[in-house]
N, C-alpha and C positions, 0 to 999 in steps of 0.2 A: 652066953655069948651069942653075937648079933652077926648076920651075916655082912660082908662087903661087896657092894655092887659096881659094878662097870657100866657106865652109860654110852652105849655106842651108839654114834651118829652116824646117821646115814650121809655118804659121801655126794659128790656132785652128779657120780653116774648111778646114784640108785645104789650102790652097792657100801661097804663100811669103809670109813675115814681112816687113812693110816695110822693117825693118830689114837684110833680107839684099840686097833689092834697092840698097839704099842703100851699105852696102859693097863690090857688087859693082861701082857705077859708079865709086868710088872706087879699088879696083884697076883697074879697065878702065883709066883715063885714067892711073894711075902706071905702069902695066906696062908702058902702051905706049911712056911715056917712058924707061923704065928698059931697054925691050926684051925683057923678062920676057912669058912666056905666062902667061894669067892659064885658070883651070878652076874652073867650077862644081863640089860634090860634094853631093847631095842624101841624106840617109838617112831612109827614112819608110817605112811601112809600105806605103803607094800611093806612090812617089813620083813618077810621073808629071805630076802637077797642077805641084807645087811645082817641079819640075826644067823642067817646059817653059817657066813663069813666069820663071825664074832664066837660061832661054837667052837671054832677050827682052836680058840686059843682059851677056853672056858672049859670046864666041866656040864654048867649047865644055863640055858641062856632062856630070859622070857623075851616074847614077841608080841608086840602091842599094836595092833592095828588101828589105824583113824586117820579120815581119809583128808582132815583136816589140817596134819601136816603136809601134806602136800602143795597146797596154796596158800598156806599161812606160816608164818615166822615159827619156825620149827620150835625154838626152845620155851616159848610160852607153852604149845602143844604140848610136848613131854613133860614141862615138870607138874601140870595138874594131873597127868595121869601117875608120875613118880610119888608125887604128893599122898596119890591116893593109895598106894601101896605102902608108903611109909607110916601113915595113919593105921594101915593093917596091921604090917611088921616092921616096927621102924629097924631099919639097919644100923651096923656099929659105923660104916662108913661107907660114902656115897663117891664116887671118881669120876671126874668129867676132863674134857681135855682143856686147854686153857687157852683156846682159838674162841674166835669172838661168839660161834654157836654156844659151845660149853660154858662160857663165862656167863655168857645172857640166863643159861639154864641153870649154872648154880645162886645166881640173884634170885630168881623167881622162886626157887626152890627152899631158897633159906627163908625166905617170906612168906611162904606159905606154910613150911613145917617149924618154926623156929632152930632149923641147925643152925651152927656157923658155918664158918666159912673160910678157909686157909687156900688161898690164890697163889700159880705160878711155883707148884712144885717142882724142884729140880730132881728131888728123890726121898724115897718114903721108906720108914724104918719102922721098928715095933719097940715100942718103950713100958715101962713099967706099968702106964695106966692109960697104954691102949697105942692105936699109931700116932706115929710122930710125922711131921712134912717139915726137908729142909726145903727155906726159899733166898732166893738170892734178892739184896735189900740196897739200897743207894746208888741206884745203876750198876749191880754186880761187886762194889766194894766190901761187901759183906754177907754174911751167910749166916742164916737163921734157924733155929731149929724149933718147932711150935707143937702143941698138943691141943687137944679137944677138952673144954670144959666136959666133966661129964663121961670123956673118952668117946663122945660119938659127934661125927660133923659130914663136911663135903670141902672135899679139895678137886682143886683143878691141878692137873699136871702138864707140863711144857713138853714140846715137840722133842724130838729126838733124846729124850733123858735113857732110853735105854731101846733094844732093839726088838724088834716084833718076831716070837718064835712062836710056832704052833705047839698046842699040847700033844704028847704022844699017844693019850687017850679019846677015845670019842666022845663026843659028847651028846647032850640031851637039849634037843630045842623042845619048846612048852607054848603056845599061844595062850594067851592070858587076858584077862579081862579085866576091867577097873571099874567103880564107879565115882566119876567124878564130883566131889561134896562142894569144891569152888573152884567153876571155872574165870580162866585171865581174861584179859579182854584180847577179844579177836584181831590179831593185826594180818590185813589179809595182804599177800605179796603179788605188788601188780606188774614188776619188771625185773627181769634177771639182766645184768648186764656181764658179759666176759670179756677181760682186756684185747684189744684186738693184737693179734700175732703174740698173743704168750707164750713166755717157752714154757718149756716142763718145769713144775716148781722145784725152786732150788734145794726144799727141807728135802727132797728124794735123790738128791744126786749123788754118785758116789766119788766124784771129783768136781771140783771148784777152784775157778780161778778168779780173785777178786780183787779189784782193784780199790784205791785210796784217795786220797788228796794229791799226794804226788804225784797221780797219773797226767794232772794238770789240765785234763779239760774230755771233751768228748771222742776228741781224735782219739786221744790215748786210750779210748776204750776199745779202739778198734785192736791194738794188740791183745788185748785182757781177752776177746770173742775171738782172734783167729787160735789163743793157745788153748783157748777150752775148747773150741772144734776138735783142734785136731789130738787134743787128749779123751775127746768125747765125754766131757763136761762140760757144768753151766758156767756162768758167771754171775759174779755174785760184788757186793760195793760195800763201802760204809756209809755211814749216817752223810757225812761231808761232802762226798760225794752226788749220792741223792739231792740232797739239799741244794746244791749247786746247778741241779740241772741235768748232770751229766748222765744219767741212767735211770730209768724208772724206779718207783720205791717196792715194787714188786723184788726189786733183786736186791734188796738192803739186810743187812744180814747184823745183828745185832739188837742190844737191849731194847729198841724200840723200831726193832725189825725182824728178821725171821732169825730162828734156832735149825742150825744143820748140825748134820755129823757124818761128813763124808769120809770117804777112805783116805782121802788126799785132799790137803786145801793150801792151794797154791797164792800168797799173797804179795801182792806189786803194789810198791808204797804205801803201804799200810803200817803205821805207828804204835797200831798194838793198844788203845786206850781199850780203858777194861769194860767201857760200854759196847764197846764190839766184839771183845774178848770171851764176853758171855753168849755170843751167838754163835761161835765155832770152835769156842776151846776143847770141846770132845772130839775133835776131827782126828781120824787114826793117824795120820801123819799133818804134821806144819812146816812146811817150807815158804820164808818169808825171803824176799829180796827188799833190802833198804839201801839208801847210803848213809845213813846212822848205824852205826853199830851199837850204840845206846839206846836206840830206840826200844817202849818196853816191849812189842814183841818178841826180842831177841830171847828173854827172859823164859817164855815158855815156846819158841818155836824148836822143832828138832834140828834144823836146820836154817841156818840166813846166812846170806848170801850178801855181803858188803858190796854194794856197785848201784851204778847207773840203772835203773828197770829196763828200760828200752835196748840198751847195748848187753843187758843179761836177758832179758827176753826175747831177745830177735834172734840170740845167738841160740838161744832153746828152740823157737820156733824152728830154726833151720835145721838142728839136729834133732829134732822131732820128725820134721817133713822127709830128710834124708833117711832115716830108719823105716818110716812107714812106707818109702818110695820102693 
């Protein structure tokens, strides 16, 4: 039986990316049920901090330091080290995030090792022939379940498919060294740009107020923002609102945007097309305001308020402010 590896991605603050903690939790729980050992692997210029964080979720973590990971594209550096580990002791499953870095890593590692890749997993399970991956395809209209030929492979996991929960027992962190047989072309990072005035990531918000085409324009998002402020939440949007230039892409939720899992999702003027649904359907409670009682969002919302979003939204805002006052 081979091990399962969880690749810990360094976050922007040099800690562990939130998605890696989620994947570690998912792998730990499934690995225990399947009788597999789950090991974390961190490759970074300074791996001690992200490795220590990953060790909160997994029983064993390998920390690999490489200065090149600090000023070069992380995925290429990490893939070279992981390929060396695979050569020495092939794992049964390698899990990484389905974000930009995780996808790049999976592709490079597949090219170096010949392992197959299953992408954008929404859940993992244990089948008769090994690990299986559930994926959302055709814009979220279908779910497929796939496995690996020979029972081994790489899978990328989408954000917010589970909640990160630390393990009960203390973990072991081990400094590891690898001998890279085939280095990938070095891609130096020459500049890093952060969006000016960017709000906290909506993927981490517990409350999201989102607007769609029904908001009518950028002025309509003023109400969305006010409701988000008084609720202590974040502002989200559909692709239609983003494509219209009403709100930045960083706030887009859905198949081609962010995947979110808030405790409360308040949808204003959102029809509930399947492409948007796949980005927010795991929210704890979904409340929708829409003029159309037959809008698709009515089928999966916990509460549908039929009415003009501005009338309902302003009335709600008034009530919330009176209570907070």
